[in-house]
C-alpha positions in Angstrom: 0.2 -0.3 -0.1 1.7 3.3 -0.9 1.7 6.7 1.7 -1.5 7.6 2.6 -2.9 10.6 4.4 -3.8 9.8 8.1 -6.3 13.0 7.9 -9.2 13.9 5.8 -8.1 16.4 3.1 -10.0 20.0 3.6 -9.9 22.7 1.0 -7.0 21.2 -0.9 -4.8 23.5 -3.0 -4.5 21.6 -6.7 -1.0 21.9 -8.6 0.3 19.8 -11.4 3.4 17.8 -11.5 4.6 16.4 -14.9 1.0 17.5 -16.4 -0.6 15.3 -13.4 -2.7 17.1 -11.0 -1.7 16.7 -7.3 -3.5 17.4 -4.4 -1.8 19.7 -1.0 -3.1 20.5 2.3 -3.4 23.9 2.7 0.4 25.2 4.1 1.5 21.7 2.9 5.3 21.3 1.2 5.3 20.3 -2.5 7.2 17.3 -1.5 5.0 16.0 1.2 1.9 16.4 -1.4 3.5 14.1 -3.6 4.2 11.4 -1.1 0.7 11.6 -0.1 -0.5 10.8 -3.5 2.3 7.9 -3.9 4.9 9.7 -5.6 8.6 8.6 -4.2 10.1 9.3 -7.7 11.4 12.8 -7.7 14.2 12.7 -10.5 17.3 11.1 -11.9 21.0 11.5 -10.5 23.7 13.2 -11.9 25.9 10.7 -14.0 24.3 7.4 -13.9 20.7 8.8 -13.9 19.4 6.7 -11.2 16.0 7.1 -9.5 16.1 9.5 -6.8 13.4 11.2 -4.0 13.5 12.7 -0.9 15.0 11.2 2.4 15.0 13.8 5.0 12.2 16.2 4.3 13.5 18.6 6.5 16.0 20.8 3.7 19.4 18.8 4.3 19.3 16.3 1.4 19.2 16.8 -2.3 16.6 14.2 -3.3 13.6 17.0 -3.5 15.2 19.3 -6.0 12.5 20.3 -8.8 11.8 22.6 -11.1 8.8 24.7 -10.1 7.4 27.5 -12.1 10.2 27.4 -14.4 13.0 27.6 -11.5 15.0 25.1 -11.4 16.5 23.2 -8.1 14.0 24.2 -5.6 13.8 22.1 -2.8 10.2 20.6 -2.7 10.2 19.7 1.3 10.9 23.4 1.7 8.3 25.0 -0.9 4.8 25.5 0.1 2.2 23.9 -2.4 0.2 27.0 -4.1 -2.8 26.8 -6.4 -1.7 26.4 -10.2 1.8 26.0 -9.4 4.0 24.1 -12.1 6.2 21.3 -10.9 8.6 19.4 -13.2 11.0 16.3 -12.2 14.6 17.1 -13.2 17.4 15.5 -15.1 15.7 13.2 -17.0 15.3 12.7 -20.9 11.8 11.7 -21.2 10.4 11.1 -18.0 11.4 10.6 -14.5 9.8 7.1 -14.7 11.7 6.1 -18.3 14.6 8.1 -18.6 16.4 7.0 -21.6 20.2 8.6 -20.0 19.3 5.4 -17.1 21.1 3.4 -19.8 24.0 4.9 -18.6 23.9 2.9 -16.0 23.2 -0.3 -17.6 26.2 0.2 -20.0 28.6 0.9 -17.1 28.0 -1.5 -14.6 31.4 -1.2 -12.9 31.5 2.5 -13.2 32.2 5.0 -16.0 35.7 6.8 -15.9 34.8 9.8 -18.1 38.3 11.0 -17.7 39.8 8.7 -20.1 36.7 7.9 -22.1 37.6 7.9 -25.9 40.8 9.4 -25.5 42.5 7.2 -28.7 40.7 9.1 -31.0 40.6 12.8 -30.8 38.1 13.7 -32.6 35.5 11.3 -30.8 37.0 12.5 -27.6 35.8 16.7 -28.1 32.5 15.1 -29.3 32.2 13.1 -25.8 33.1 16.4 -24.2 30.4 18.4 -25.9 27.9 16.1 -25.2 29.1 15.2 -21.3 28.7 19.0 -20.8 25.1 19.0 -22.0 24.1 16.7 -19.8 26.0 17.0 -16.8 24.5 18.6 -13.5 20.7 19.1 -12.3 18.7 21.6 -13.6 18.1 24.0 -16.8 18.3 27.7 -16.4 14.9 29.5 -15.9 13.0 29.3 -19.0 12.1 33.2 -18.9 14.0 36.1 -17.1 13.3 36.1 -13.1 12.6 39.4 -11.6 15.4 40.3 -8.9 14.3 39.5 -5.5 14.2 42.4 -2.7 17.1 41.8 -0.4 16.3 43.9 3.2 19.2 44.6 5.3 18.2 44.8 9.3 20.5 45.4 12.5 20.0 42.9 15.3 21.4 43.3 18.6 21.2 39.3 19.1 20.7 36.6 16.7 20.0 33.3 17.0 20.0 30.7 14.4 18.1 27.7 15.2 14.9 27.1 17.2 16.0 23.9 18.9 15.9 23.6 22.1 19.3 25.0 23.0 18.6 27.7 20.4 15.2 28.8 22.5 16.9 28.1 25.8 19.7 30.9 24.8 17.2 33.5 22.9 15.0 33.1 26.3 17.9 33.8 28.7 19.4 36.6 26.3 16.3 38.2 26.3 15.5 38.3 30.1 18.8 39.7 30.5 17.6 42.8 28.6 18.9 42.5 24.7 16.7 42.7 21.8 16.6 39.0 20.4 15.7 37.9 16.8 15.5 34.0 16.4 15.9 32.6 13.2 14.0 29.1 12.8 12.0 27.9 9.2 10.5 25.0 10.5 8.6 23.8 13.7 10.0 24.8 17.0 12.2 22.7 19.1 14.2 20.6 16.0 14.9 17.1 17.2 13.1 17.5 20.3 9.7 18.3 18.5 9.8 15.5 16.3 11.0 13.0 18.8 8.3 13.9 21.5 10.6 15.1 24.0 9.5 18.4 26.2 10.5 21.6 24.3 12.0 25.0 25.6 8.4 27.3 25.3 9.8 30.8 23.7 9.7 33.4 25.7 7.5 36.3 24.6 10.2 39.2 24.1 12.1 37.3 21.6 11.5 37.7 17.9 10.9 34.6 15.6 11.5 35.3 11.9 10.7 32.0 9.7 13.6 32.5 7.5 16.4 29.8 6.7 20.0 30.5 7.6 22.0 30.3 4.1 25.5 31.4 4.9 27.3 34.1 6.7 29.9 36.2 4.9 32.2 38.9 6.1 32.8 42.3 4.5 35.7 45.0 5.6 34.2 48.6 6.0 30.8 48.2 7.3 31.3 47.4 11.1 29.5 48.0 14.3 31.3 51.1 16.3 29.7 52.9 19.4 29.7 50.4 22.4 32.7 49.1 24.1 33.9 47.2 20.9 34.9 49.0 17.3 35.3 46.7 14.2 35.8 47.5 10.4 34.5 44.1 9.6 30.8 43.2 9.7 29.6 39.2 9.4 26.4 39.2 7.3 24.0 36.0 7.9 22.1 35.7 4.9 18.7 34.1 5.3 15.8 33.2 2.9 12.1 33.5 3.3 9.0 33.7 1.2 9.2 36.7 0.5 13.1 37.0 -0.6 16.7 37.5 1.0 17.5 38.8 4.1 20.7 40.6 5.3 21.5 40.4 9.0 24.0 42.3 11.0 24.2 41.3 14.4 26.2 42.3 17.8 26.2 39.0 19.1 25.6 35.7 16.9 24.3 32.6 18.4 24.9 29.3 16.3 22.5 26.7 17.3 22.2 24.9 14.6 22.0 21.3 15.9 22.7 17.9 14.0 21.9 16.3 10.7 20.9 12.5 10.8 23.3 10.6 8.4 22.5 7.8 6.4 23.2 4.1 6.9 25.4 2.2 4.6 23.8 -0.6 2.4 23.4 -1.3 -1.0 20.1 0.8 -2.7 20.1 3.1 0.3 20.0 5.9 -2.4 16.4 4.4 -3.6 13.1 6.3 -3.4 11.4 5.3 -0.5 14.4 5.0 1.7 14.0 7.9 4.2 15.3 8.6 7.4 13.9 8.4 10.6 13.8 12.1 11.1 12.0 11.9 7.7 9.5 9.4 8.8 8.9 11.3 11.7 8.6 14.5 9.8 6.1 13.1 7.4 3.8 11.6 10.3 3.7 14.8 12.2 2.4 16.4 9.1 -0.4 13.5 9.3 1.2 11.3 6.2 1.8 7.6 6.8 4.7 7.0 4.6 4.4 3.2 4.5 2.3 0.4 5.7 5.0 -2.2 5.7 8.3 -0.7 6.9 11.9 -2.5 7.2 13.8 -0.5 9.9 17.9 -0.3 9.3 20.4 0.8 11.6 20.1 2.0 15.2 19.5 5.1 17.6 16.7 6.4 19.3 15.7 8.5 16.4 14.8 5.0 15.0 13.1 3.7 18.1 10.8 6.7 18.4 10.0 6.7 14.3 9.1 2.6 14.8 6.8 3.3 17.6 4.7 6.1 15.9 5.0 4.1 12.5 3.4 1.5 14.6 0.5 3.5 16.5 -0.5 5.2 13.0 -1.0 1.5 11.5 2.2 0.3 10.0 3.8 -3.0 10.3 7.6 -3.1 10.6 10.3 -5.4 10.6 13.7 -5.4 12.0 16.0 -3.3 13.0 18.7 -4.5 11.1 22.4 -3.0 10.9 25.1 -2.4 8.4 26.7 -5.6 8.5 23.7 -7.4 7.7 23.3 -8.6 3.9 20.3 -6.6 2.9 19.3 -6.1 -0.9 16.2 -4.0 -1.9 13.9 -4.9 -4.6 11.8 -2.4 -6.9 13.1 -0.2 -9.8 11.3 3.1 -8.8 10.7 2.7 -5.3 11.0 0.0 -2.8 8.4 -3.1 -3.4 10.2 -5.5 -1.3 13.6 -6.3 0.6 15.8 -9.5 1.7 18.3 -9.4 4.6 19.6 -12.8 4.0 17.7 -16.0 3.4 14.7 -13.9 4.7 12.2 -11.9 2.6 10.3 -9.1 3.1 7.2 -7.6 1.4 7.5 -3.8 2.4 7.1 -0.8 0.8 9.3 1.5 2.7 12.9 1.7 4.3 13.2 4.0 7.3 17.2 4.6 8.2 18.7 5.0 11.6 21.8 7.0 11.1 23.9 8.5 13.9 23.3 12.0 14.3 26.5 14.5 12.5 26.8 18.2 14.1 25.7 20.8 11.8 29.0 23.0 11.8 28.9 24.7 8.3 27.3 27.8 9.6 29.5 28.2 12.5 33.0 27.6 10.6 31.6 30.2 8.1 31.0 32.7 11.0 34.8 32.1 12.2 34.4 29.4 15.1 37.0 26.6 14.8 36.0 23.3 13.9 38.0 20.2 15.4 37.4 16.3 15.1 36.7 14.9 18.3 37.3 11.3 17.4 33.9 10.4 16.0 32.5 13.7 14.5 33.6 17.6 13.7 32.2 19.6 16.4 32.4 23.6 16.6 34.7 24.8 19.6 33.2 26.4 22.2 33.9 26.8 26.0 30.5 25.8 28.6 29.4 29.1 28.1 29.4 28.8 24.2 32.4 31.2 23.9 34.5 31.1 20.4 37.7 32.9 19.6 35.6 35.6 18.4 34.2 37.3 21.6 30.8 38.3 19.6 30.1 34.7 18.4 28.6 32.0 20.3 28.0 28.3 19.5 25.7 25.9 21.9 24.2 22.6 21.8 24.6 19.7 19.8 27.0 21.8 17.0 29.6 21.6 19.6 28.8 17.7 20.8 26.8 18.7 24.1 23.4 17.3 24.2 21.0 17.3 26.8 21.3 18.9 30.4 24.6 19.9 29.3 23.6 21.7 26.1 21.0 23.6 28.0 23.4 24.8 30.5 25.6 25.9 28.0 22.9 27.8 26.3 21.7 29.5 29.1 25.0 30.6 30.0 25.7 32.0 26.1 22.5 33.9 25.9 23.2 35.6 29.5 26.7 36.7 28.1 25.5 37.7 24.7 23.5 40.1 26.1 26.2 41.8 27.9 
């Protein structure tokens, strides 16, 4: 049985995917609506044109990149469905289900060494390069000139990136200490805690919540802050995106609370459509979508346990969990249709992976924090008060390797210090 809705669809939004009509609940994302309609195949991979679909549903993977209203490479899991929207799958010659360039995967089962292809005959090599350049990459340029999007500049006192429990605690403490605090979080407050049904820190009323996603941190000389105890010729611009365009924030104090990302589990076929992470499964369930009725569990960790429990509560049957060392073989061309683990066969329509969590350190590193390897993962370097080598920059919570009570204590101390 394909994915299905757990709640009636009221006041649906209608849009088209490759010419077919798809229905979405008001406020629902394109990716969620497509999965709810039973569609897991979102496009094809680079080079070998293997089937691809979303895995995380929180904007961390590239499985849901779509062409939307003529604009390429738009993340479907971060885009709200609109009436009349035109959605197209990408990187296909023909259709996503019948892609002619999928023959590449059949012709080169051991892999393609394009660096040495047709090198014995120069004219043929030049022709190959010309063809390769035309089909490389994902997406094509917009079909019509795009109007420039508005860029808004804002000065803030304390800016917190991430609305998980650590970010919420730091924002609340800074606000209580008298600072004007802006919190950036495009999704549900609480982060992983909200998905795994753990207690979520409540946002205090003085904190300004902005529904925007931080995209990067850039430094510019000659536009820094002056007038307080510090004076700097360098400004740190935090670039974010919301539904109205781009935002550029200039903050006196920056607190990075970007949490962690769920990683994949290594087994053959783990990139196939209808193979998703535990966080992705929980996100779909939170939105009222049961992603599969017979689910194979692979991996370990608390997230997978919670996902398995919630899937069963919603009516799914689960098998496993199995580990990376188990001989797993998936069946189905464009989505999961079954699986074998050793000699045991399963009739399943979904695989849910529970991979280890990796700290999300990219924004902290761009902002100027040092990053180090702690023996297992890379973490942002910060002390117990979240301080980094830059006195205006703090990093807290899971992105520094701290979680639970230690992460909350660090977040509270960072919020108080940032307000001074």
